N, C-alpha and C positions, 0 to 999 in steps of 0.2 A: 558847221565849220569843217574846213579841210586842214588837218594837222599833220605836219611832217616831222618825224622824230629821227634824229641822226645819232647813231651810237657805234662806237668801235667794236662793241661786243653785243651778242644777242643769243637767244636760245638757239641751239640746245645747251650752250654753256649755262651753268647754274650758279649764279652769284647774285649779290644784291642789286647790281645795276641791271643785269639782264632781267631779273624778276620785276624790277621797277618799270622798265620799258614795256615788258609784256603785259603787266597788270594794267597800267594806265591805258595802253593801246586797246586792250580788250574792253575796258570799261567805257572808253570814248565811243567805240563802235556800238556798244550796247545802248548808249545814250543817243544814238542816231547820227553821229558824226563820222566822217571819213578820216582814217588815220593810216598813214604810210610810214613804215619803219625803213630807214635807209641804213644799211650795215654791210660790212664786208662778207664775202663768201666764207664759209667755214665748214669743216667736216661735220657731217651728220645733219646739216641744215636742209630744210625742204627747198625746192626750187622757188625762184622769185615768183611773186603773185601780185595781185593788185593791192595786197596788204603789206608785203615786204619786198623791197628791192635789194637784192644781194649784188654788191659791187664786186667785180673781179678783184682777186686778192692773192697775195702770197700767204699760204696757209702754214700753220704749225711753226710759227716763228720761234727759234731757239728751243725746239722740241716741246713747246707749250701748245695749248689749244687756240692761242691768239692768232688772228689773221691781220695782215697789213694790206689795206686796200691799195689798188693801183690807180693813180690819178688819170684815168682815160678821158681825154678832152671831150666835152659835150655830153657824156653819158648821163650823169646826174642832172645836168642842166636841162636836157630834153625831157627827162621824167618830171622834173619840177614844173616845167612849162605846161605839160599835160595835166599834172595834178592840181596846179594852181593853189598852193597852200595859203591859208589865211594866217597861219602861225608856223614858225619853224622852231623846234625845241631841240637843242643840243644836249647830249648826255655826257660828252667829254669835251674838254677845252682845246684839244688838238686833234690832228688827223681828220676824222670825219667832222669834228667841230669846225675846222677851217672851211670845209665844204658847206656846212650849215650857214656860216656867216656870209660866205660869198653869195649864196643863193638868197639869203634874207635881204642883203643889201641890193642885189640885182632886181629882186621882185618887189622891194619896198614894203616888206612885211616885218612884224616884230620878231625879235630873236630872244628866246628864253634859254638859259643854261641851268641844268640841275647840277649842283656842286656835290657830287657823290663821295669824293675821295679826299682824305687828308694826306696830300702828297708828301708832306714833310715827315710823316710817320713811316714812310717806306724807304728809309735810308739804305737798307741792305740791298735794295734793288738797283741802286745807282753806283757807278764806279768811283765817284768822289763827291765831296760836299758841293763843289761848284755846279756839277751836273744836277744834283738834287735841287739846288737853289734856282737854277734856270727853269726846271720843270715847275716848281712852286710858283715862281714869278710869272711864268707863262700862263698858268691857270688864273692868276689874279688879273693880269693885263687883259686876258680874254674876257673875263667876267665883267670888266669895266666897259667893254664894248657892247654888252647885252642890254636889252630893254629891261630885263628883270632876271634876277638869279633866284632859283628855288633852293632853299636849304631844307634838309629833312628834319632838322631839330633846331631849337633855340640855341643850344650850345654851339652848334656849327655856325649859326648866324653870327654869334659873337666872335668866333674865331676868325672868320673870313673878313669881318669888319676890321679887326685888328691887323689883319694882313694887308689891308688897303683897298678892299673892294668898295667902290663908291656907288655902284648901281643900286636900284631898288631891290630889296630882298624880301621874298615871301617864304614863310615857313610852312611847308606842306610835306608831310611824311608819305612814304609809299604805303598804300592801304593793304589790308589783308582780308580774306574771306572769313569773317567772324564765325559764321554758321558752321563751316567745315571744321575748323579747329576746336570749336566748342563741343562738337559731337563725335570726337574720337572715342574709341573703345579701348579701355585698359586691357581687357582680356585678349582682344585680337592683337593689340600692340605687343603684349608680352609673348604671345605665341609667335608673332612675326620676328621678334628679336631674339627668341630663344632664352627668355628671361624666366627664371623660377618665380612663382607667385610670391614667395616669401622674401625675394631679394629687395634690398633698398637700392634703387637705381637712380643715378644722377648722370648728367652728361650734356653734351653740346651737339647742335645740329648746324650744318653749314659746310663751307669749303674747309677742308682739312689742310690748312696751310700754316707755315711757321709764322706768317704775319698776323695770325689770329692769337698770338701769344699762347699757343697750345703746349709748348714745352713747359712753361710755368704752370699751366693748368694741369698737365699730366703729373707734375711733381706734387701738386696739392692733392690730386686724386690718389696718388700712391700713399700719401700719409693717411687719407681717409680709409683706404682699403686695408692698410696694415692694422688699423685700430678697430675695424668693423668687419667681421667675417661674412656678413650678409651684403656688404657693399659691392656694387657693380658700376663700373664707369663706361659710358658709351660715347663714341665719336661717330655720329651719324652723318654720312656724306662721303665725299671722295676728295683726294688730294695727296700731294707728295709727302706730307708729314705722317701719313699712316704707318710707314715703315719705321720711322723713328719712334712713334708711340709704342709699337710692338716691342722694339728694343728696350725701351725704358721699363716696361712692365715685366718683360722676360728677365731682365737683369736683376730684378728684385724677387724673382720666383713667383710673380703674381700675374703671369700671362693670361690665366683663365678669368681674371677679374676684368679684363679689358674686352669690350665687344665693339667690333668694327663691322657693322652690317651692310655698309654701302649707302647709296642714296635712295630716297623714296619720294613719291609725289602723290598729290591728291589725298584720297582717303587713307592710304597706307601711311603717308607722312603724318596725318592727324592722329592715327592710331599709335604711331611711334612716339609722338609727344606724350600721349596719354599714358604710355607705359612707364614714363619716368616719374620719379617723386620730386625731383628738383632739377631745374634747368640751370646750367653753369655757363658763365660767359666771362672770359678774361681779356677780350680784345680791347686794345687802347686806340685802335685806328679806325674803327667803324664809325660812320657818321649817323647811322640810325640803328642798325641791327634789326632787320626785319624779323629775324628768328626770335628776338625777344618778344615782339608783339604776338607772334604765333604761339609761343610757349605760354604767354599770359592768357591768351584767348582759350588755350587748352586747360586753364585753371592751375598752372604750375607756379609755385613760388620761384623767384629768381635769386641766384647767388652770383654777383658780378662785381667787377671793379669799377670805381667811379671814373667814367670817361664819357665823351659825348654820345656814344652809342647807347649807353645804359642810363645815364644820369636822369633823363626825363621819363624813362620807362619805369624805373624801379624806385620805390619809396622805402628807404631803409627802415626795417622793423615792421613795415606794414604789408608791402607786396613782395618782400624778400629781403635779401641782405645786399647792401651796397657798401663795400669796403673801400678805403682809400686806395688810389691807384698804385701807391708805393708799398702796399702791404706785402709782407713776406708770404710765400705759399704756405708756410706752416700755420700762420695766423688764419689765413683763408680756410685751410683744412680744418682747423679747430672749430671755427664758426659753422662751416658747412656740415661737419660731422654732428654737431649738436642739433642742428636743424633736421638733419636726416633721421635722427633718433627720436624726434618729437612729432608724431603724426598729427596731433591736434593743432599744433602751431603751423605746420605745413598746410593743413586744410584751410585755416583761417587766412593765411597769406595768399593762398591760391585763389580764394574767393575774392579777396580785395584786388588781386592782379587782374582777374577777369573783368571786374567793374572798371578799373582804371584804363583798360585798353580799348574801350568802346569807341573813342574818337578816331581810332585807326581803321575803322570799318572802311573798306575800299569804295563803297558807294559815296561815302562822305568825302573822302580825300579826292576822288575823281571829280566830284561836283565843285570842290574848291579850286582845282586846277582849271577846269573849264571856265569858271567865273573869272579867274585871272586872265586867261586867254581872251575872253570877251572884252574885258576892260582894256587890255593892251590893243586889241584890234580897233576898238572905238577910238582910243587915243591916237593911234597912228593915222586913222582916216581923217580925224579932225585936224591933225598936224599937216598932212599932205594935201588935204582938200580934195582928195580923189581916191577911188578904190584902186587896189593894186592892178586889177585887170585893165585899167584904163591907161597905164603907163606906156609911153612910147618906147621905141627901140633905143632912142637917144637916152631916155630916162634910165633904162635898164643898163645900158653901157656905162653911164655915169655912176650908177650904183655899184656895178661890178668893179670899176676902177677904184672907187672909194673903199670898197671892201678889201681889195688887194693892198692898198696903201695902209689901211688900218692893221692888217695882219703883219705886214712888214714892219711897221712902226712898233707894234706891240711886242714882236719878237726881239727887235733891237733893244727896246727898253728893258725887257726881261733879262736879256743877256748882259746888258750894261750893269744893271742893278746887282746881278749875281756876281759878276766879276769884281765889282767895287765893294760888295757886301754892305750896300747902303740900306737895304730893306731891314726894318726892325725885326728882331727875333720874336717869335711868338711861341 
């Protein structure tokens, strides 16, 4: 198959969406398929190739790493004509997602959307409630135009159903390389992180941003560190919240207990996981939490809040601690501290976690996604009665016009619903 994946963000950015796109694309190619990623230009990215098309863009929007693509007429269309995709897979419901829909309709191929983000959980990123509701409604209306929506967890599937998504939904998480994370070295990891061997280390891996509920997690970590002189808290990754984390620990005279080593990849990342005793996760907005699966593959028990990103990964009392989402950080700290002081319980939970995460092996999840693509492709050909490459110029023009009308109509509906507050609260 020829698979085109459209995403507003891609490597070298290091987040869940970027890793999902990169992981699936790599595994599709290993399985013998062609995969083209269509994404805006961004600082640090390699030049366009036959595997990645970088669309001209305005870079570093608002001082961030985000790029906004420029809608240059005919550029993506010409590449899609040459590539001749059998499937188009959007990873965002707007911007590059619009381009994905236009080309899917024009070429008569199925459109898949991965619903990665709980937009309603990012209220602080929007100027007002109406704007937030418009964005949420846009994501729902776009999903309804797709042949299939991929949700990374059962929890998210239920959420987007309640939001009004009527399309077919498949639950397929992003996979991880089980072998890499199962073979990290605790000794190398502790040397890499500057951790004493006797330290009781717990922490988080990922984007260090306020949206990950890290202020709450830092306050819980401070409670643990005050009670346990051997405790060390790590935030492994990069992001704007790093400075605030330093402030919090320094204000309590515990600055040396916080370790901010930056980002790692490959074997170093696996070793960093292995250096920890417990993996902590307080995000309420993640739809899967790939880092949870990585930590479990490394044999770590998890201490997390009950939310879609953690609910299906963590079995409370067996593979870790899953506390109610409204728990106070002091309660979380008490439970975390007790587990940190109990090595036998940690080892048992870590062994269970490693067994539970086996379905997340990337070979398995890629095979499931490819099976979905094949079913959709067969269904579309049966419905059209012809292969996409046999469509006439008139057929493609009609498809393009239908796509434009669908986008206009969906945006109008999303705005109308947001302004009238008719969509049910979820």
